[in-house]
C-alpha positions, 0 to 999 in steps of 0.5 A: 500500499505504501509503495502504491502511495509513493508512486501516486505522489511522484506521479502527481508531482510530475504532473504539477511541474508539467503544468505551465501555470505552476512552473512559470510563477514558481520559477520567478519566485525561486529565481528571486529567492536564489538571487536574495540568498546570493546577494545576502551571502555575497554582498551583505552590506553596501554604501550609497550616496543620495544627492540634491536633498533640501534642508528643513529648519523648523522655527516653531517655538524657538527664539527666532519665531517668538521674537518676530525674526526670520532666516534671511535668504533662500535656503532651498538653493542649498542641497545636501548629500546623504550617505547610507549603509545597509544590506544591498537589497535594502539600500538599492531599493531606497529613494532620496524621499525616504529620508531628510536633513534638518538643522536645529535653531534652538541655539539661536538667541539673537540676530546674527550669523550662525553655523548649524549642524546638519543631521540626517533622519529617516523619513519613512517606515523603511528600516534595516539601514543606517545613515552614515554621514551628511555632506556638508555637515553644517549650514550657514544661516543668517537670522534678523528682524525683517522690516519694511521701509519706503524711500523716494527714488531719485533719478540719475541719467549718467552722461546726459547732455543737451545740444548747443542752445538747449539745457539738459535738466535734472532727470526725473523718474517715470514709468512707475505709478509712484516714485516711492520704493518699498524695500523689505529685508533684514533690519541691519541692511534696511538701516544702511540704506540712505538713497534709492536711485533709478540709474540709467547710463545715457551718455548721449547728447539730446535735442529733445526730452527722452526716456531711458530704461533704468535699474534700481540701485540702493546706496549707503551713507558713504555712497557705496552701493548695497547688494539687493540680495535678501531684499524685496523691492516693490519694483526693480526697474523704472524709466528715467526721463531727461527733460530738454529745455530752452530759456529766454529772457523777455519783458514783463507786462502788467494786465488789468481787468474790469476797465471802463469801456473808454479806458485803454490798458495802454493809457495806464502808466506803471513800472514793475520791479522786474521789467524782464525775466528769464523763463525756461520750458520746452523748446516749442513753447519757449519759441512762442513766448515774447513776453510774460503777462502778470495776473490781472489787476482789478481796476476797482482797486486802483486809486490815488491812494492805492497804486502798488500791487504784488501779483504773480505771473501767468505762465504757459503750461510747462514753463517756469521762471528761472529765478525764484520770484513769487510775486512782481510788484507793480506800481501805477503812476496815478499822478494824472488821476483824481478821486471824489466821493459821491452819494447816489440815489439813482439805482437801476435794476437789470435781469429782473425776473418776469412778473416781478418788480423791484424798488430801493428806498435808500441811497448809496453813500460814500462811493469813491470815483477815480479817473483823469483829473480833468474829468473828476474835477467837473463830475457831478453825481447826476452823471452817475447811477448804480446798476444792481443785477437781480438775475435769479433773485425771487420775491423778497428782500435782498442785499445785492452788489452794485456797479457804478456807471456813467453814460457820459464818461467812459474813463472813470471807475468806482474804487472798491465795492458797494451794495444796496438792499432791494425789495422784490415783489410779484 
C-alpha cells in the first residue's frame, strides 16, 4: 500500500511541474529567492550616496519665531548629500525621499550669523539601514528682524547732455505709478540704506526730452552700492526721463481787468520791479513766448491812494521762471488821476425776473470815483447811477452788489465795492 502511495505522489508531482501555470510563477519566485540568498551571502552590506536633498529648519517655538525674526535668504538653493549603509537589497531599493536632513535653531538667541549642524533622519517606515554621514555637515544661516521701509527714488541719467542752445535738466523718475520704493529685508541692511536711485547710463547728447530704461540701485551713507540680495523691492526697474529745455529773457507786462469801456490798458502808466525775466520750458513753447503777462489787477482797486500791487505771473503750461520770484510788484503812476466821493440815489435794475418788480428806498453813500483829473474835477453825481443785477432773485428782500456807471464818461471807475438793499415783489 505504501509503495502504491509513493508512486501516486511522484506521479502527481510530475504532473504539477508539467503544468505551465505552476512552473512559470514558481520559477520567478525561486529565482528571486536564489538571487536574495546570493546577494545576502555575497554582498551583505553596501554604501550609497543620495544627492540634491533640501534642508529643513523648523522655527516653531524657537527664539527666532517668538521674537518676530526670520532666516534671511533662500535655503532651498542649498542641497545636501546623504550616505547610507546597509544590506544591498535594502539600500538599492531606497529613494532620496525616504529620508531628510534638518538643522536645529534652538541655539539661536539673537540676530546674527550662525553655523548649524546638519543631521540626517529617516523619513519613512523603511528600516534595515543606517545613515552614515551628511555632506556638508553644517549650514550657514543668517537670522534677523525683517522690516519694511519706503524711500523716494531719485533719478540719475549718467552722461546726459543737451545740444548747443538747449539745457538738459535734472532727470526725473517715470514709468512707475509712484516714485516711492518699498524695500523689505533684514533690519541691519534696511538701516544702511540712505538713497534709492533709478540709474540709467545715457551718455548721449539730446535735442529733445527722452526716456531711458533704468535699474534701481540702493546706496549707503558713504555712497557705496548695497547688494539687493535678501531684499524685496516693490519694483526693480523704472524709466528715467531727461527733460530738454530752452530759456529766454523777455519783458514783463502788467494786465488789468474790469476797465471802463473808454479806458485803454495802454493808457495806464506803471513800472514793474522786474521789467524782464528769464523763463525756461520746452523748446516748442519757449519759441512762442515774446513776453510774460502778470495776473490781472482789478481796476476797482486802483486809486490815488492805492497804486502798488504784488501779483504773480501767468505762465504757460510747462514753463517756469528761472529765478525764484513769487510775486512781481507793480507800481501805477496815478499822478494824472483824481478821486471824489459821491452819494447816489439813482439805482437801476437789470435781469429782473418776469412778473416781478423791484424798488430801493435808500441811497448809496460814500462811493469813491477815480479817473483823469480833468474829468473828476467837473464830475457831478447826476452823471452817475448804480446798476444792481437781479438775475435769479425771487420775491423778497435782498442785499445785492452794485456797479457804478456813467453814460457820459467812459474813463472813470468806482474804487472798491458797494451794495444796496432791494425789495422784490410779484
